[in-house]
DOFIMI-570605 format. One line per field, with one value per residue: residue number from 1; residue in three letters; z, x, y of N, C-alpha, C, O in turn. Coordinates in steps of 0.02 Angstrom, whole numbers, plus 50000, padded with zeros to 5 digits. Layout:
! DOFIMI-570605
nr: c(NUM, ...)
rest: c(ALA, ...)
nup: c(Z, ...)
neast: c(X, ...)
nnorth: c(Y, ...)
caup: c(Z, ...)
caeast: c(X, ...)
canorth: c(Y, ...)
cup: c(Z, ...)
ceast: c(X, ...)
cnorth: c(Y, ...)
oup: c(Z, ...)
oeast: c(X, ...)
onorth: c(Y, ...)
***
This chain:
! DOFIMI-570605
nr: c(1, 2, 3, 4, 5, 6, 7, 8, 9, 10, 11, 12, 13, 14, 15, 16, 17, 18, 19, 20, 21, 22, 23, 24, 25, 26, 27, 28, 29, 30, 31, 32, 33, 34, 35, 36, 37, 38, 39, 40, 41, 42, 43, 44, 45, 46, 47, 48, 49, 50)
rest: c(MET, LYS, LYS, SER, LYS, VAL, ASP, ARG, GLU, PRO, THR, GLU, GLU, ILE, ASP, LEU, LEU, ASP, ASP, MET, LEU, SER, SER, LEU, VAL, ASP, LEU, LEU, ILE, GLU, LYS, GLY, VAL, ILE, THR, GLU, GLU, GLU, TYR, GLU, LYS, ARG, ILE, LYS, GLN, ARG, VAL, LYS, ILE, LYS)
nup: c(48756, 48862, 49004, 49129, 49217, 49405, 49513, 49672, 49839, 49930, 50069, 50048, 49932, 49962, 50085, 49978, 49932, 50031, 50063, 49952, 49957, 50077, 50045, 49949, 50024, 50114, 50014, 49974, 50083, 50118, 49991, 50036, 50018, 50069, 50253, 50398, 50476, 50407, 50344, 50442, 50488, 50381, 50296, 50345, 50429, 50372, 50330, 50407, 50526, 50550)
neast: c(50862, 50903, 50972, 50973, 51056, 51030, 51057, 51114, 51134, 51282, 51217, 51092, 51091, 51138, 51013, 50917, 50963, 50983, 50834, 50804, 50863, 50823, 50673, 50699, 50744, 50633, 50557, 50619, 50604, 50458, 50430, 50480, 50604, 50714, 50730, 50706, 50801, 50897, 50950, 50982, 51094, 51189, 51198, 51203, 51318, 51405, 51402, 51490, 51492, 51567)
nnorth: c(50235, 50347, 50389, 50530, 50608, 50626, 50747, 50703, 50744, 50652, 50591, 50578, 50476, 50373, 50336, 50327, 50216, 50131, 50120, 50057, 49908, 49878, 49862, 49747, 49654, 49646, 49588, 49460, 49402, 49375, 49313, 49194, 49168, 49177, 49193, 49270, 49270, 49188, 49307, 49405, 49323, 49294, 49407, 49531, 49520, 49519, 49670, 49802, 49928, 50079)
caup: c(48828, 48896, 49070, 49144, 49302, 49447, 49570, 49740, 49906, 49966, 50115, 50003, 49875, 50038, 50112, 49939, 49925, 50081, 50057, 49901, 49985, 50130, 50021, 49941, 50081, 50138, 49957, 49963, 50146, 50100, 49942, 50057, 49965, 50142, 50304, 50432, 50539, 50379, 50348, 50491, 50478, 50323, 50253, 50407, 50455, 50317, 50346, 50455, 50522, 50580)
caeast: c(50838, 50938, 50962, 50969, 51106, 51008, 51102, 51087, 51164, 51269, 51164, 51014, 51098, 51138, 50947, 50888, 51008, 50965, 50771, 50804, 50892, 50782, 50629, 50701, 50743, 50581, 50506, 50636, 50584, 50393, 50416, 50481, 50652, 50754, 50723, 50729, 50874, 50981, 50966, 51052, 51155, 51236, 51209, 51206, 51369, 51455, 51409, 51526, 51477, 51621)
canorth: c(50236, 50384, 50409, 50571, 50608, 50685, 50769, 50702, 50729, 50573, 50568, 50580, 50423, 50321, 50348, 50283, 50130, 50089, 50092, 49990, 49870, 49846, 49842, 49695, 49604, 49606, 49556, 49399, 49369, 49373, 49260, 49126, 49159, 49189, 49198, 49347, 49232, 49200, 49379, 49419, 49298, 49297, 49454, 49582, 49490, 49544, 49743, 49840, 49987, 50091)
cup: c(48850, 48953, 49069, 49206, 49328, 49494, 49636, 49783, 49911, 50000, 50083, 49955, 49944, 50049, 50048, 49924, 49981, 50095, 50000, 49942, 50051, 50091, 49990, 49959, 50113, 50089, 49972, 50041, 50143, 50064, 49975, 50043, 50043, 50195, 50361, 50460, 50475, 50363, 50381, 50529, 50455, 50287, 50310, 50429, 50426, 50319, 50411, 50462, 50569, 50632)
ceast: c(50895, 50938, 50993, 51013, 51044, 51053, 51077, 51153, 51215, 51242, 51093, 51021, 51088, 51058, 50908, 50913, 50983, 50881, 50737, 50797, 50848, 50702, 50642, 50723, 50693, 50545, 50545, 50587, 50509, 50364, 50447, 50579, 50742, 50708, 50745, 50807, 50929, 50996, 51011, 51096, 51218, 51241, 51225, 51269, 51439, 51469, 51430, 51502, 51521, 51593)
cnorth: c(50288, 50405, 50481, 50577, 50644, 50693, 50751, 50712, 50663, 50554, 50542, 50490, 50371, 50312, 50300, 50227, 50088, 50049, 50057, 49934, 49837, 49834, 49764, 49640, 49585, 49571, 49481, 49362, 49344, 49319, 49191, 49098, 49138, 49201, 49273, 49319, 49231, 49283, 49432, 49379, 49296, 49347, 49508, 49563, 49532, 49643, 49769, 49900, 50030, 50170)
oup: c(48856, 48961, 49024, 49252, 49293, 49515, 49658, 49767, 49893, 49989, 50098, 49948, 49965, 50010, 50061, 49897, 49979, 50118, 49994, 49962, 50065, 50118, 50005, 49927, 50139, 50106, 49983, 50044, 50168, 50075, 49946, 50052, 50048, 50183, 50356, 50460, 50478, 50371, 50363, 50581, 50481, 50242, 50306, 50467, 50446, 50311, 50462, 50411, 50629, 50670)
oeast: c(50947, 50897, 51031, 50995, 51010, 51088, 51026, 51209, 51185, 51225, 51056, 50973, 51039, 51038, 50876, 50877, 50966, 50865, 50680, 50744, 50845, 50671, 50601, 50724, 50688, 50504, 50505, 50550, 50500, 50312, 50440, 50607, 50792, 50650, 50791, 50860, 50984, 51051, 51052, 51126, 51274, 51282, 51284, 51284, 51491, 51522, 51396, 51487, 51512, 51633)
onorth: c(50256, 50450, 50498, 50539, 50681, 50647, 50778, 50694, 50612, 50496, 50496, 50452, 50341, 50269, 50248, 50185, 50029, 49994, 50036, 49911, 49777, 49788, 49721, 49587, 49530, 49529, 49436, 49312, 49288, 49286, 49137, 49044, 49103, 49218, 49314, 49351, 49258, 49310, 49475, 49391, 49297, 49345, 49522, 49609, 49558, 49673, 49762, 49932, 50020, 50198)
***
């Protein structure tokens, strides 16, 4: 399977990745793999926004 390169602006790429991550976290919370509190405590702490 050949993947074709899609030209996107960096902001579009960031928005897409943010949406994908948010969806994954929502799914993990829905399935009971993690809780909202775990997400806030363990994952968001590691992300530093400058």
